[in-house]
C-alpha positions in Angstrom: 4.1 -27.3 58.5 3.6 -24.9 55.6 0.0 -24.5 54.6 0.1 -25.1 50.8 -2.8 -23.6 48.9 -3.9 -24.6 45.3 -2.7 -21.8 42.9 -5.0 -20.0 40.6 -4.8 -21.0 36.9 -3.3 -17.7 36.0 -0.6 -17.8 38.7 0.3 -21.4 37.8 0.5 -20.6 34.1 2.7 -17.6 34.9 5.1 -19.7 37.0 5.3 -23.0 35.2 4.2 -22.8 31.6 7.6 -22.1 30.1 7.7 -25.2 28.0 5.0 -25.5 25.3 5.7 -29.1 24.5 5.9 -30.0 28.2 2.2 -29.8 29.0 1.5 -33.2 27.5 4.8 -34.7 28.4 3.0 -37.4 30.3 1.3 -38.5 27.1 4.5 -39.1 25.2 4.4 -42.8 25.8 0.8 -43.1 24.9 0.5 -41.2 21.6 -2.0 -42.6 19.3 -1.0 -44.5 16.1 -0.6 -42.5 12.9 -4.0 -41.7 11.5 -5.8 -39.2 9.4 -8.3 -37.2 11.5 -11.7 -36.0 10.4 -12.4 -32.3 11.0 -15.5 -30.1 11.0 -14.9 -29.2 7.4 -14.8 -32.9 6.2 -18.2 -32.7 4.6 -16.8 -30.3 1.9 -14.5 -33.1 0.7 -16.7 -34.4 -2.2 -14.4 -35.0 -5.1 -11.6 -37.4 -5.8 -8.5 -35.5 -4.8 -5.6 -35.1 -7.2 -3.4 -33.8 -4.4 -3.2 -34.3 -0.6 -0.6 -31.7 0.3 0.6 -28.2 -0.6 3.8 -26.3 -0.5 3.4 -22.6 -1.1 6.5 -20.6 -2.0 5.2 -17.1 -1.4 7.1 -14.1 -2.9 6.1 -11.0 -0.9 6.2 -7.7 -2.9 4.9 -8.6 -6.3 7.5 -10.2 -8.8 7.8 -8.4 -12.1 6.1 -10.6 -14.7 7.5 -8.9 -17.8 11.1 -9.4 -16.4 10.7 -13.0 -15.4 7.8 -15.0 -17.0 6.0 -12.9 -19.7 8.3 -11.6 -22.4 7.1 -8.4 -24.2 9.0 -7.3 -27.3 7.0 -4.1 -27.5 8.5 -3.0 -24.3 12.0 -3.2 -25.9 10.8 -1.3 -28.9 9.3 1.5 -26.8 11.9 1.6 -24.1 12.5 5.1 -22.8 9.5 6.6 -24.7 6.1 7.7 -23.4 3.7 4.8 -22.8 1.3 4.7 -25.8 -1.1 2.1 -24.5 -3.6 4.4 -22.8 -4.3 5.1 -19.1 -2.5 3.0 -16.5 -3.6 2.5 -12.9 -0.5 3.9 -11.2 0.0 3.6 -7.5 2.7 6.3 -7.2 1.5 8.6 -10.0 4.0 11.4 -9.4 6.9 9.0 -10.1 5.5 7.5 -13.3 8.1 7.4 -16.1 8.4 6.1 -19.6 8.2 2.6 -21.0 10.7 0.3 -19.2 11.9 -2.6 -21.3 13.4 -5.6 -19.6 17.2 -5.7 -19.6 17.1 -9.6 -19.5 17.0 -12.1 -22.3 14.3 -14.7 -22.6 14.8 -18.2 -24.1 12.7 -21.3 -24.7 12.9 -24.3 -22.4 11.9 -27.9 -22.5 9.7 -29.7 -25.0 7.0 -27.2 -24.2 9.2 -24.3 -25.4 8.2 -22.2 -22.4 9.9 -18.8 -22.5 11.6 -17.7 -19.3 14.1 -15.1 -18.3 17.8 -15.8 -18.2 17.7 -15.2 -14.4 15.7 -18.4 -14.0 17.9 -21.1 -15.5 16.9 -23.7 -12.9 13.2 -23.0 -13.4 13.9 -23.5 -17.0 15.0 -27.0 -16.2 11.5 -27.8 -14.8 9.6 -26.1 -17.6 7.9 -29.4 -18.6 6.8 -30.0 -15.0 5.1 -26.6 -14.3 1.9 -24.9 -15.3 2.7 -21.2 -15.9 -0.3 -18.9 -15.6 0.4 -15.5 -17.3 -3.2 -14.2 -16.9 -3.7 -13.6 -13.2 -5.4 -10.6 -11.9 -6.4 -9.4 -8.4 -8.6 -6.6 -6.9 -6.1 -4.5 -5.0 -3.0 -2.5 -5.9 -2.1 -2.1 -2.2 0.2 -4.6 -0.6 -1.7 -5.4 2.6 -5.1 -5.8 1.0 -3.7 -7.7 -2.0 -1.9 -10.1 0.5 -5.1 -10.6 2.4 -6.9 -11.4 -0.9 -4.5 -14.0 -2.1 -4.1 -15.6 1.4 -7.7 -15.4 2.6 -9.9 -14.3 -0.3 -10.9 -11.2 1.6 -9.8 -7.5 1.9 -10.4 -7.5 5.7 -7.6 -8.3 8.1 -7.8 -11.4 10.3 -9.8 -13.6 7.9 -8.8 -17.3 7.7 -5.8 -18.1 5.4 -6.4 -20.7 2.8 -4.0 -23.0 4.5 -6.2 -22.8 7.6 -9.2 -23.7 5.4 -7.4 -26.7 4.0 -6.5 -27.8 7.5 -10.1 -27.3 8.6 -11.3 -29.5 5.8 -8.7 -32.2 5.7 -7.0 -32.3 9.0 -3.7 -33.9 9.8 -1.9 -36.9 8.1 0.5 -37.2 11.0 -0.6 -36.4 14.6 3.0 -36.0 15.6 3.5 -32.9 13.5 1.3 -29.9 12.9 -0.9 -30.1 9.8 0.0 -26.5 8.8 3.6 -25.4 9.1 5.1 -22.0 8.3 8.9 -21.9 7.5 9.7 -18.3 8.3 12.6 -16.2 7.1 15.3 -15.9 9.8 15.6 -12.3 8.8 12.2 -11.5 10.2 8.4 -11.6 9.5 6.9 -10.8 6.1 4.6 -7.8 5.5 1.3 -8.3 7.3 3.1 -10.7 9.7 1.1 -13.5 11.3 -2.0 -12.5 9.4 -0.5 -14.4 6.4 -1.3 -17.7 8.2 -4.0 -16.9 10.7 -7.1 -19.1 11.3 -9.3 -16.0 11.6 -12.8 -16.9 12.7 -12.1 -20.6 12.3 -11.1 -22.4 15.5 -7.5 -21.3 16.4 -6.2 -24.9 16.2 -6.2 -24.6 12.4 -3.7 -21.7 12.1 -0.2 -22.1 10.8 2.5 -23.2 13.2 5.8 -21.2 12.7 9.1 -23.2 12.5 12.2 -21.1 12.9 15.7 -21.7 11.5 18.4 -22.7 14.0 18.8 -25.2 16.8 15.3 -24.4 18.3 12.9 -24.4 15.4 9.8 -24.3 17.7 9.8 -21.9 20.6 9.5 -23.5 24.1 9.2 -27.0 22.7 11.7 -28.5 25.2 11.2 -28.6 29.0 13.3 -26.0 31.0 16.8 -27.2 31.8 17.4 -28.5 35.3 13.8 -29.7 35.8 13.5 -33.3 36.9 11.2 -35.4 34.8 8.9 -36.5 37.6 8.5 -32.9 38.9 7.8 -31.7 35.4 5.2 -34.4 34.9 3.4 -33.4 38.1 3.5 -29.7 37.3 2.1 -30.3 33.8 -0.5 -32.8 34.9 -1.8 -30.1 37.3 -1.7 -27.4 34.6 -3.6 -29.6 32.2 -6.3 -30.2 34.9 -6.6 -26.5 35.5 -6.8 -25.8 31.8 -9.5 -28.4 31.1 -11.5 -27.3 34.1 -11.3 -23.8 32.8 -12.4 -25.0 29.3 -15.4 -26.8 30.8 -16.5 -23.5 32.4 -15.8 -21.5 29.2 -16.5 -23.9 26.2 -16.7 -20.9 23.8 -13.0 -20.2 24.3 -11.5 -21.9 21.2 -8.1 -20.2 21.9 -7.8 -22.4 25.0 -9.1 -25.5 23.2 -6.5 -24.8 20.5 -3.8 -24.4 23.2 -4.7 -27.7 24.8 -4.6 -29.5 21.4 -1.3 -27.8 20.5 0.2 -28.7 23.8 -0.6 -32.4 23.2 0.8 -32.2 19.7 3.8 -30.4 21.0 4.6 -33.3 23.3 4.7 -35.7 20.4 6.7 -33.0 18.4 9.5 -33.3 21.0 10.5 -36.5 19.3 9.1 -36.0 15.8 10.5 -32.5 15.0 14.2 -33.1 15.5 14.1 -36.0 13.0 12.1 -34.1 10.5 14.5 -31.2 10.5 17.7 -33.2 10.6 19.4 -32.4 7.3 22.4 -34.6 8.2 20.4 -37.5 6.8 20.4 -35.9 3.3 23.0 -36.9 0.7 25.6 -34.5 -0.6 23.9 -34.7 -4.0 20.6 -33.6 -2.5 22.2 -30.7 -0.6 23.9 -29.6 -3.8 20.6 -29.9 -5.8 19.0 -27.3 -3.4 22.0 -25.0 -3.6 23.1 -25.5 0.0 26.7 -25.2 -1.2 26.0 -21.7 -2.5 25.9 -18.8 0.0 23.3 -17.0 -2.2 20.8 -19.8 -2.1 21.8 -21.7 1.0 19.2 -20.3 3.4 16.2 -20.5 1.1 17.4 -23.9 -0.2 17.5 -25.2 3.4 13.9 -24.2 3.9 12.8 -25.7 0.6 14.5 -29.0 1.6 12.8 -28.8 5.0 9.5 -28.4 3.2 10.0 -31.6 1.3 11.0 -33.5 4.5 7.8 -32.2 6.2 5.6 -33.2 3.3 7.3 -36.6 3.2 6.3 -37.1 6.9 2.7 -36.2 6.4 2.5 -32.4 7.0 -0.5 -31.2 5.0 0.4 -27.6 4.2 3.8 -25.8 4.2 4.4 -22.2 3.4 7.8 -20.5 2.9 7.9 -16.7 3.4 10.5 -14.0 2.9 11.3 -11.2 5.2 9.5 -8.0 4.5 8.5 -7.6 0.8 11.8 -8.0 -1.2 10.0 -8.3 -4.6 8.6 -4.8 -4.2 11.1 -3.3 -6.7 10.1 0.4 -6.8 13.8 1.2 -7.5 16.7 -0.8 -8.8 14.3 -3.3 -10.3 16.9 -5.2 -12.4 19.5 -5.3 -9.7 17.0 -6.5 -7.1 15.7 -9.2 -9.4 19.2 -10.6 -10.0 19.8 -11.1 -6.2 16.3 -12.5 -5.6 16.5 -15.0 -8.4 20.0 -16.1 -7.3 18.4 -16.7 -3.9 15.2 -18.5 -4.9 15.5 -20.0 -8.4 17.6 -23.0 -7.7 15.9 -24.1 -4.5 12.4 -23.6 -6.0 13.2 -25.8 -9.0 15.1 -28.3 -6.8 12.0 -28.8 -4.7 10.0 -29.8 -7.8 12.7 -32.0 -9.1 13.2 -33.7 -5.7 9.5 -34.3 -5.1 9.3 -35.8 -8.6 12.1 -38.2 -8.2 10.7 -39.4 -4.9 7.3 -40.0 -6.3 5.7 -37.2 -4.2 5.0 -34.6 -6.9 1.8 -36.2 -8.3 0.0 -35.6 -5.0 1.7 -32.5 -3.8 0.9 -29.0 -5.2 3.8 -26.6 -5.4 2.7 -22.9 -5.8 5.1 -20.1 -6.6 3.4 -16.7 -6.5 3.3 -13.1 -5.2 0.3 -10.9 -4.4 0.4 -9.0 -7.8 2.7 -7.9 -10.6 4.5 -4.7 -11.8 3.8 -2.0 -14.4 5.3 -1.7 -17.9 6.6 1.8 -17.2 9.4 2.9 -14.9 8.9 4.4 -11.5 11.7 6.9 -11.2 14.7 5.9 -13.2 14.8 2.1 -12.8 11.9 0.8 -10.7 8.5 -0.6 -11.4 5.2 0.3 -9.6 2.4 -2.1 -8.5 0.1 -3.7 -11.0 -3.1 -5.6 -10.1 -4.4 -6.2 -13.6 -1.9 -8.7 -14.7 0.7 -11.0 -13.1 2.2 -14.5 -13.4 2.6 -17.5 -11.2 3.4 -21.1 -11.6 2.1 -24.4 -10.2 3.5 -27.9 -10.3 2.2 -31.3 -9.3 -1.2 -32.1 -7.8 -3.0 -32.7 -11.0 -2.0 -29.4 -12.7 -1.0 -29.5 -16.4 2.7 -29.9 -17.0 4.6 -27.9 -19.6 1.6 -25.6 -20.0 1.4 -21.9 -20.5 -2.0 -20.5 -19.7 -3.5 -17.2 -20.7 -1.9 -13.9 -21.8 -1.6 -10.3 -21.0 -1.7 -7.4 -23.6 1.3 -6.4 -25.6 2.7 -4.4 -22.7 2.3 -7.1 -20.1 -0.1 -4.7 -18.2 -3.5 -6.4 -18.3 -4.6 -10.0 -18.4 -6.8 -10.3 -21.6 -6.9 -14.0 -22.5 -8.2 -16.8 -20.3 -8.1 -14.7 -17.2 -7.7 -16.3 -13.8 -8.7 -14.3 -10.7 -7.4 -14.9 -7.2 -10.8 -16.4 -6.3 -10.6 -18.8 -9.3 -7.2 -19.8 -8.1 -8.5 -20.6 -4.6 -11.4 -22.6 -6.0 -9.1 -24.6 -8.3 -6.5 -25.3 -5.6 -9.3 -26.6 -3.3 -10.7 -28.7 -6.1 -7.4 -30.3 -6.7 -7.4 -31.3 -3.0 -10.9 -32.8 -3.4 -12.7 -29.9 -1.7 -15.8 -28.2 -3.0 -15.2 -24.5 -2.4 -19.0 -23.9 -2.3 -19.4 -26.4 0.6 -16.3 -25.5 2.6 -18.0 -23.0 5.0 -18.1 -21.9 8.6 -20.6 -19.7 10.5 -19.4 -16.1 10.8 -21.4 -13.0 11.6 -24.8 -14.7 10.9 -23.9 -16.3 7.6 -22.0 -19.3 6.2 -18.7 -17.8 5.2 -16.2 -19.5 2.9 -12.8 -18.9 1.3 -14.2 -18.0 -2.1 -17.8 -16.6 -1.3 -18.6 -17.7 -4.9 -22.0 -16.1 -4.9 -20.2 -12.7 -4.6 -16.9 -13.3 -6.3 -18.2 -15.7 -9.0 -15.2 -17.9 -8.3 -14.9 -20.9 -10.6 -12.7 -24.0 -10.8 -10.3 -23.2 -13.7 -10.5 -26.8 -15.1 -8.3 -25.7 -18.0 -5.3 -25.6 -15.6 -5.9 -29.2 -14.6 -4.7 -32.3 -16.4 
């Protein structure tokens, strides 16, 4: 008779661990009832929340504020002439050109009279539902560090993303789905990749879970084909025993703890995910609303619709990213904006409209933003360089003022000069809307209590003027 010896954990993982969701297959029939879990960051929840969920529509590259959200007649008057407004902080100095006026018309929308670019007709339809902030600024003119700032509040790579902080504080509203989901672009990763949704020094279980487009949205969720259920259960029960034994001997290994928790969630996801992502349940009117009948907006519209379905089912935090950094319009600024707005305008507005008509907007924050803005002069012939001193973003739902335009930049659209909101202020305000005190949301790191805002250094404040 063959002498069978117990495999090492490493050998067993290498041979059998092909299916992420399979590890906890045996627990499928005993999943706990729907409940909201308490997390280590729960003590930071001190206020009455206006919102309980977030959808972040992130626009990598830095959308041009003076071409989309912040009309500047002076740019039109001085178009093609040397910039008369003083020194500019120019990233690519040798390519600096003259004043570049916007080729697009602006018009007023809604009862609020919000002025928006002609490339944003659908956003114009939700003007009375959004809070447009024209006075944002940030601390870096470099993509990677500006991305880290707006996602994690820090210049350093690998710090916890604010979605991870929210997850750490509030936990899940549906244990059958991840609390923090990333809907990635089928074309590839955004600039800075997975650092955009990392848990950093927080326990790894709080990082974002990427969902892909296509028939297999979560990698390795299903068990390998041809594997008998009983054999799979036995394999996975042994693997779980090995993992838990390893965790007992190495309790500091939060990556392993996160893997075990994710495996158990994945088992429940095997039944929950297909239903959440099944768009065949949606009406033709809803599909048309999101632009799924238009090749230009179909892909982005699909992900915006999926975001609504996930929020509807209790996912706490959803982010939608674009491949690369398409809003980085160093050349062909006008042409690029036309294509990007055709892709994103209708789906973004549809998301707000759909949430509103379903009664979900009041307690869901929708944030549309990039990492910084663009300069009022040309780069080369028809591009715009980076600008950290002034940019625009909009928010909807979650207690933010509706039909509101906040702050202003100078006459050139270069620098925020009125009612300035920093990235750190934005983080503090978003957390406040979720009922979280940004001063108290901390975790030990390098001998100190670190936080998203580090308010004692950044002087972050809750911008109450943005809230209703």
